[in-house]
C-alpha positions in Angstrom: 110.7 118.8 130.7 109.7 121.0 127.8 112.3 123.4 126.4 111.1 126.8 125.2 112.6 128.1 121.9 111.8 131.5 120.4 111.2 131.1 116.6 109.6 132.8 113.7 106.5 130.9 112.4 105.0 131.2 108.9 101.6 129.5 108.7 100.4 127.4 105.8 97.4 125.2 106.9 98.5 122.3 109.0 102.2 122.7 108.1 104.1 125.6 109.5 107.7 126.7 109.0 109.9 127.9 111.9 113.4 129.5 112.1 116.1 129.2 114.7 115.3 125.5 115.3 118.9 124.4 116.1 118.8 121.6 118.6 115.5 120.1 117.4 115.3 116.7 115.8 113.3 115.3 112.8 110.2 113.5 114.0 110.3 115.2 117.4 107.0 116.1 119.0 106.7 119.8 119.8 104.1 122.3 121.2 103.5 125.2 118.8 102.5 128.7 119.9 101.0 130.0 123.0 98.1 127.6 122.6 100.5 124.7 122.8 99.2 123.1 119.6 100.6 119.6 119.1 103.0 119.2 116.2 105.8 117.0 114.8 109.0 118.2 113.1 109.0 116.7 109.7 112.1 118.3 108.1 115.1 120.4 109.2 117.3 122.5 106.9 120.0 124.2 109.0 118.2 126.2 111.6 115.0 126.2 109.7 112.4 123.5 110.3 109.0 122.5 109.1 106.4 121.4 111.6 103.3 119.2 110.9 100.6 120.5 113.3 97.9 118.1 114.4 95.4 120.8 115.2 93.8 123.8 113.5 96.5 126.5 113.0 94.1 129.5 112.5 95.1 132.4 114.8 98.8 131.3 115.0 101.0 134.4 114.8 104.5 135.0 113.6 107.1 135.1 116.4 105.3 132.7 118.7 107.3 130.0 120.6 107.8 126.3 119.9 108.3 124.1 122.9 110.4 120.9 122.6 109.3 117.7 124.3 112.5 115.8 123.4 110.5 112.8 122.3 109.0 111.5 119.0 105.2 111.3 118.5 104.5 108.4 120.9 101.5 106.5 122.5 100.8 105.7 126.1 100.2 101.9 126.0 98.4 100.5 129.1 95.0 99.6 130.6 92.1 101.7 129.4 92.7 101.3 125.6 90.1 98.5 125.1 86.6 99.9 124.6 87.9 103.4 124.2 87.4 105.8 121.2 90.4 107.9 120.3 91.2 110.5 117.6 94.2 110.0 115.3 96.8 110.8 118.0 95.3 108.8 120.8 93.3 111.5 122.5 90.1 110.0 124.1 87.1 111.6 122.5 84.7 110.9 125.4 87.1 112.6 127.9 87.5 115.6 125.5 83.7 115.9 125.2 83.5 116.4 128.9 86.1 119.1 128.7 85.2 121.0 125.6 81.8 119.7 124.4 81.3 118.6 120.8 84.5 120.0 119.4 88.1 119.3 120.2 89.4 122.5 121.7 92.7 123.9 120.5 95.7 123.3 122.7 93.8 120.7 124.8 97.1 118.8 125.0 98.2 115.2 124.5 95.5 113.5 126.6 95.6 109.8 126.4 94.6 107.2 129.0 92.8 108.0 132.3 95.5 108.6 134.9 93.1 108.7 137.8 91.3 105.4 137.4 92.3 102.7 139.8 93.0 99.2 138.3 93.0 95.9 140.1 96.6 94.7 139.5 97.9 91.2 140.0 101.6 91.3 140.5 103.3 88.1 139.1 106.9 88.7 140.1 108.9 88.9 143.4 111.7 90.9 144.8 115.1 90.2 143.2 113.6 88.2 140.3 115.6 88.6 137.1 113.4 89.8 134.2 114.0 90.3 130.5 112.3 92.3 127.8 108.8 91.2 127.0 108.2 89.2 130.2 104.9 89.6 131.9 105.3 91.2 135.4 101.6 91.9 136.2 98.1 91.5 134.8 94.9 93.6 134.8 91.4 92.3 133.9 90.8 95.3 131.6 87.4 94.0 130.4 85.5 90.7 131.0 87.0 89.4 127.7 90.6 90.8 127.7 93.3 90.3 130.3 95.8 93.1 130.0 99.3 91.7 130.4 101.9 94.2 131.5 105.2 93.6 129.8 108.8 94.5 130.6 109.5 97.2 127.9 111.9 96.4 125.1 115.6 97.0 125.9 115.0 96.6 129.7 116.3 93.7 131.7 117.7 93.2 135.2 116.8 92.3 138.8 113.6 93.6 140.3 113.6 95.9 143.3 110.8 97.5 145.4 108.1 95.2 144.1 104.7 96.2 145.4 102.0 93.7 146.4 98.9 93.1 144.2 96.3 95.8 144.7 94.8 98.9 143.1 97.0 101.3 141.3 96.7 104.1 138.7 98.7 103.7 135.4 101.3 106.3 136.6 102.2 104.5 139.9 105.5 102.6 140.0 104.8 99.0 141.0 108.4 97.8 140.7 111.9 98.9 139.7 114.3 97.1 137.4 118.0 97.4 138.3 119.7 97.7 134.9 123.4 97.8 134.6 123.6 101.6 134.5 120.3 102.8 135.9 117.1 102.0 137.8 114.1 101.7 135.4 110.7 102.3 137.1 107.9 99.9 136.0 104.5 101.6 135.7 101.2 100.2 134.4 102.0 101.7 131.0 104.8 102.2 128.6 105.5 104.8 125.9 106.3 103.8 122.4 107.0 105.9 119.2 104.3 105.3 116.6 106.5 105.2 113.6 108.8 102.5 115.0 107.8 98.9 114.8 107.9 97.0 118.1 110.7 94.3 118.2 109.9 90.6 118.2 112.0 87.4 118.7 111.0 85.7 115.5 108.7 86.2 112.5 106.9 83.0 111.8 105.3 81.4 108.7 101.8 82.5 108.0 99.9 79.2 107.9 96.6 79.7 109.8 93.3 80.9 108.5 91.6 84.0 109.9 88.1 82.5 110.1 85.6 85.1 109.1 82.4 83.0 108.6 82.1 84.6 105.1 82.1 81.9 102.5 83.6 84.0 99.7 86.6 84.6 102.0 87.2 81.5 104.0 87.0 79.2 101.0 87.5 81.2 97.8 89.8 84.1 98.8 91.2 83.4 102.3 92.9 85.8 104.7 95.6 84.4 106.9 96.3 85.4 110.5 99.2 87.8 110.3 98.4 88.5 106.7 97.5 91.6 104.7 94.4 92.2 102.6 93.1 95.1 100.5 89.4 95.8 100.1 89.1 98.2 97.2 85.8 99.4 95.9 84.0 102.5 94.6 81.3 104.4 96.5 78.4 102.2 97.7 80.0 98.8 97.0 80.0 97.8 100.7 83.5 98.4 102.0 82.4 99.5 105.4 79.7 96.9 105.7 82.2 94.1 104.9 84.7 95.4 107.4 81.9 95.5 110.0 81.2 91.8 109.3 84.9 91.0 109.6 85.2 93.0 112.9 82.2 91.2 114.4 82.8 87.6 113.2 86.5 87.1 112.6 88.3 84.9 115.2 90.7 87.7 116.1 91.0 88.3 119.8 91.1 92.1 119.5 89.8 94.5 116.8 91.4 97.9 116.1 89.0 99.9 113.8 90.6 102.9 112.2 88.2 105.4 110.7 90.8 107.2 108.7 89.5 110.2 106.8 86.0 108.9 106.1 83.0 111.2 106.2 81.6 112.2 109.6 78.3 110.4 109.0 80.1 107.1 108.4 82.2 107.4 111.5 79.1 108.4 113.4 77.4 105.2 112.3 80.4 103.2 113.5 80.4 104.9 116.9 76.6 104.3 117.2 76.6 100.7 116.0 79.7 99.2 117.6 78.7 99.7 121.2 75.4 97.9 120.4 76.9 94.9 118.8 77.2 91.7 120.7 80.3 89.5 120.4 78.8 86.2 119.1 81.5 84.1 120.8 81.0 85.4 124.3 77.6 87.1 124.3 79.3 90.2 125.7 79.4 93.7 124.0 81.8 93.7 121.1 83.4 96.9 122.5 85.0 94.8 125.2 87.6 93.6 122.7 87.6 96.6 120.3 89.5 99.9 120.0 88.0 102.6 117.8 90.1 105.4 116.2 87.9 108.1 114.7 89.6 110.6 112.5 87.0 112.0 110.0 87.6 114.0 106.8 86.9 117.3 108.6 89.6 116.7 111.3 93.1 118.0 110.7 94.8 116.3 107.8 98.1 115.7 109.7 96.3 113.8 112.4 94.7 111.7 109.7 98.1 110.8 108.5 99.2 109.8 112.0 96.0 107.7 112.7 97.3 104.7 110.7 100.5 104.5 112.8 98.5 105.0 116.0 96.4 102.0 115.2 99.2 99.7 114.1 101.2 100.5 117.3 98.3 99.6 119.5 97.9 96.4 117.6 101.6 95.5 118.0 101.3 96.1 121.7 98.5 93.6 122.2 100.2 91.2 119.8 103.2 91.1 122.1 100.9 89.9 124.9 100.0 86.9 122.8 96.8 88.1 121.2 95.7 87.8 117.6 94.7 91.4 116.5 92.9 92.4 113.3 93.1 96.0 112.1 90.4 97.5 109.9 91.7 100.6 108.2 88.9 102.6 106.5 90.3 103.9 104.3 93.9 104.0 103.3 93.0 106.2 100.3 92.1 109.1 102.6 95.4 108.5 104.4 97.2 108.7 101.1 95.3 111.9 100.3 96.6 113.4 103.5 100.1 112.5 102.4 99.4 114.2 99.1 98.1 117.4 100.8 101.1 117.6 103.2 103.5 116.9 100.3 101.9 119.7 98.3 102.2 122.2 101.2 105.9 121.2 101.5 106.3 122.0 97.7 107.7 118.5 97.0 107.9 117.2 93.5 104.7 115.3 92.9 104.5 111.9 91.2 101.5 110.2 89.6 98.2 112.1 90.1 99.9 114.4 92.6 100.7 111.8 95.1 104.2 112.0 96.6 106.9 109.8 95.1 107.3 108.0 98.5 103.7 106.8 98.5 104.8 103.2 97.7 107.4 103.1 100.5 104.9 104.5 103.0 102.3 101.8 102.1 105.0 99.1 102.3 106.1 100.4 105.8 102.5 100.1 107.0 101.6 96.7 105.6 105.0 95.1 106.5 104.1 95.7 110.2 101.6 92.8 109.9 102.8 89.3 110.7 102.6 86.2 112.8 105.3 86.4 115.3 106.9 85.0 118.4 107.2 87.9 120.8 110.2 88.7 123.1 108.5 86.6 125.8 108.2 83.6 123.5 104.4 83.7 123.1 102.7 83.6 119.6 100.7 86.6 118.4 99.7 88.2 115.1 98.6 91.4 113.5 96.3 91.1 110.5 95.8 94.2 108.4 92.6 94.7 106.3 92.8 98.0 104.5 89.8 99.5 102.6 90.8 101.4 99.5 88.4 104.0 97.9 89.5 104.6 94.3 87.8 107.6 92.7 85.1 106.3 90.4 86.0 102.8 91.2 89.1 103.0 89.0 91.5 100.3 90.2 94.3 101.7 88.0 94.8 104.8 90.2 98.1 105.0 92.3 96.8 104.0 95.7 95.1 100.8 94.6 97.9 99.8 92.2 100.6 100.3 94.9 98.5 98.6 97.6 98.2 95.6 95.3 102.0 95.3 95.4 102.2 94.9 99.1 99.1 92.8 100.1 98.6 89.1 99.5 94.8 89.1 99.4 93.1 91.5 96.9 89.3 91.5 97.6 88.0 93.7 94.8 84.4 94.9 95.4 82.3 94.8 92.3 79.8 97.6 91.6 77.5 95.4 89.6 77.2 92.8 92.4 76.6 95.6 94.9 73.8 97.1 92.8 72.3 93.7 92.4 72.2 93.3 96.2 74.7 90.5 96.1 76.7 90.8 99.3 79.5 90.5 100.1 80.1 92.2 96.7 83.6 90.7 96.3 84.2 90.1 92.7 85.1 86.5 92.0 86.8 87.3 88.7 89.0 90.2 89.8 89.8 89.1 93.4 92.7 86.8 94.4 94.4 85.4 97.5 98.0 84.4 97.7 97.4 82.5 101.0 95.6 79.5 99.4 98.9 77.5 99.0 100.4 78.5 102.4 97.1 77.5 104.1 96.9 74.1 102.3 98.0 72.1 105.3 95.6 74.0 107.6 92.7 73.1 105.3 93.9 69.5 105.2 94.0 69.2 109.0 90.9 71.3 109.9 88.5 70.9 106.9 89.2 68.2 104.2 91.9 67.2 101.8 89.8 67.9 98.7 88.5 71.4 99.7 91.0 73.3 97.6 90.5 71.0 94.7 86.8 71.6 94.7 87.4 75.3 95.1 89.5 75.4 92.0 86.8 73.6 90.0 84.1 76.0 91.2 86.3 79.0 90.3 86.9 77.5 86.8 83.1 77.2 86.3 82.7 80.9 87.3 85.4 82.0 84.8 83.8 79.8 82.1 80.5 81.4 82.7 82.0 84.9 82.1 83.3 83.8 78.7 79.9 82.2 77.8 78.0 85.3 78.8 79.7 87.3 76.1 78.5 84.7 73.6 75.0 84.6 75.0 74.6 88.4 74.8 75.4 88.2 71.1 73.5 85.1 69.8 71.4 83.8 72.8 71.7 80.8 75.1 69.9 78.4 72.7 72.9 78.0 70.4 75.2 76.7 73.2 75.7 72.9 73.6 74.1 71.4 76.6 77.3 71.1 78.7 77.9 74.8 78.4 74.3 75.7 79.2 74.7 73.5 82.3 77.8 75.5 83.2 75.6 78.7 83.2 73.1 77.0 85.5 75.7 75.7 88.0 77.4 79.1 88.1 74.1 80.6 89.2 73.9 78.1 92.0 77.4 78.9 93.1 76.7 82.7 93.1 73.3 82.6 94.7 73.7 79.6 96.9 77.3 80.0 98.1 78.8 83.4 97.4 75.8 85.5 98.3 75.4 85.8 102.0 72.6 87.4 104.1 74.0 89.3 107.1 70.5 89.6 108.6 69.9 85.9 108.7 70.9 84.1 111.9 72.3 81.1 110.2 73.8 82.9 107.2 75.5 85.9 108.7 78.3 83.6 110.0 78.9 80.1 108.6 81.2 77.6 110.3 84.0 76.4 108.0 82.8 72.8 108.0 79.4 73.8 106.8 81.0 76.0 104.1 82.8 72.9 102.9 79.8 70.7 103.0 77.7 73.3 101.0 80.4 73.5 98.4 80.6 69.7 98.2 76.8 69.5 97.5 77.1 72.0 94.6 80.1 70.1 93.2 78.1 66.8 93.6 75.1 68.4 91.7 77.4 69.5 88.9 79.1 66.0 88.7 75.7 64.2 88.4 74.2 66.7 86.1 77.3 66.7 83.8 77.2 62.9 83.6 73.5 63.1 82.7 74.3 65.6 79.9 77.0 63.2 78.5 74.5 60.4 78.6 72.3 62.6 76.2 69.5 63.1 78.7 67.4 66.2 78.0 68.7 69.4 79.6 65.1 70.4 80.5 64.9 67.3 82.8 68.4 67.8 84.2 67.7 71.4 85.2 65.1 70.3 87.7 63.9 73.6 89.4 63.0 71.8 92.6 66.5 70.2 93.0 68.4 73.3 92.0 66.3 75.5 94.4 66.9 73.2 97.3 70.6 73.4 96.8 70.5 77.2 96.6 68.3 77.5 99.7 70.4 75.1 101.8 72.2 78.1 103.4 68.9 78.8 105.1 67.4 75.3 105.5 70.5 73.6 107.0 71.2 74.9 110.6 74.8 75.6 111.5 74.5 73.3 114.5 73.1 70.3 112.6 74.6 69.4 109.2 72.7 66.1 108.9 70.3 67.7 106.3 73.4 68.0 104.0 73.4 64.2 103.7 69.7 64.3 102.7 70.5 66.7 99.9 73.2 64.3 98.6 70.6 61.5 98.7 67.9 63.6 97.0 70.3 64.5 94.1 71.4 60.9 93.7 67.8 59.6 93.8 66.7 62.1 91.2 69.4 61.4 88.7 69.3 57.7 89.2 65.5 57.7 88.6 66.0 60.0 85.5 68.6 57.6 84.1 66.4 54.6 84.7 63.4 56.2 83.1 65.2 57.2 79.9 67.0 53.9 79.7 63.6 52.1 79.6 62.3 54.5 77.0 65.3 53.8 74.8 64.8 50.1 75.1 61.2 50.5 74.0 62.2 52.5 71.0 
């Protein structure tokens, strides 16, 4: 029941001030003015409050009313979320288009899930059963890929009464009642949860499983763990959105939540056009059958952009509690931080570095700490993995959002402008990126790949770093002055970059590479380096060691070796050994003659 309060409003963009707000609470959701614009109380000082409005405030007049809802900004969590497209505060854009056309009408209200659609519900409980928080009491086949498990809300436990049979129900119908100690709690097909409050879990578990992406530079060199956090910083045109699209399509997460937070309208349009056409490679079904899209472009209200991040993470936690592994793609957290800066400026708060609010680090920490691998209240395992794109102006990684993000994520996947302009994708810089998950995933690699995969990875990274040092010398005095072993390092680094790190998203075998093929490919490159280095130490001529045919075969193996049949990898090992054995024999006989 909304309470009506007469106030005085002074308008300042998306933030309005109101007097006579005694009885309101901070973070309470309110309706502002006669148009019932959605807002949130963000500060109270005596009887004067400041309201963050999630809609355009043009036309709002002094003296209009504010209506209290008595609740914080909350989401309706239930069937109908998967495959839907929402704005930053969970209003379904397709439903809004039917009501008001191509623009979101002012005062349209807090629409959320379809309350008229009938769902086929399978009831899993019986009369007088005792249930606790987190238990599954019913299921709905939301899409052909996702079973929506209806959970007893946190803080609710007791005996069930008035349990209805399995059948078709809307999300607002009561299918059972929980007899708590002091009240009767109705169970509907949805629950409401405040977006700024993390959902409770039974236990936070160790992060020790790889989020398999099929991207070699990630799965082997800079891994992301399930339940982990990763930042994807890069300047304009370096491939942030493209990389996130690849991760959304190919990662082994069960559900994808894609948050278009403050990006340009044309980029979000591309996402909205492309995602419904994508086919999930694991099932052959449309990718949207396990995806939620949140679209909040740069020309939408700034306050809603700030809320969109919390909307996405709350949805992810809800599905995590069912036992799903969820991956969030936030594009981009820089625009979210800019929304914080704009709102802070309108509140006349003391700015910190580059005008961002002093609480920017704590807000970033609060967002990323909601990731994790957990045991839910019902005892099932689930995870939320957060992959946040960062858009530093001019590609300057020293700016506040990138620097503070680096403090709270364990995988820093820095996109390199030079690689992007050279059409080397994913353009993840192998010199500036890092992952803190390599050690925690060691046992996973041992059990699922090989015991020497991380050792080979370290040696390949060492070669890449050595190449960077040698390039500075080559630019000054040329390659000819280098000894043969260092010239070989330059050649092997080219093979690593072109044959392993560079990946073609348009090629059927290269867009996604199974983890075992990744390891076998890396092992071939390592074997080539080992045999070539031994030949250099045996004083064989480098012109013979750098055989173009052998090196090109190794580079092209990503195309020539099918993902389903790795037997050709053994042929490459044999070809390398045969060539260097023949080379050693030939020059040994020449030496004997001399």
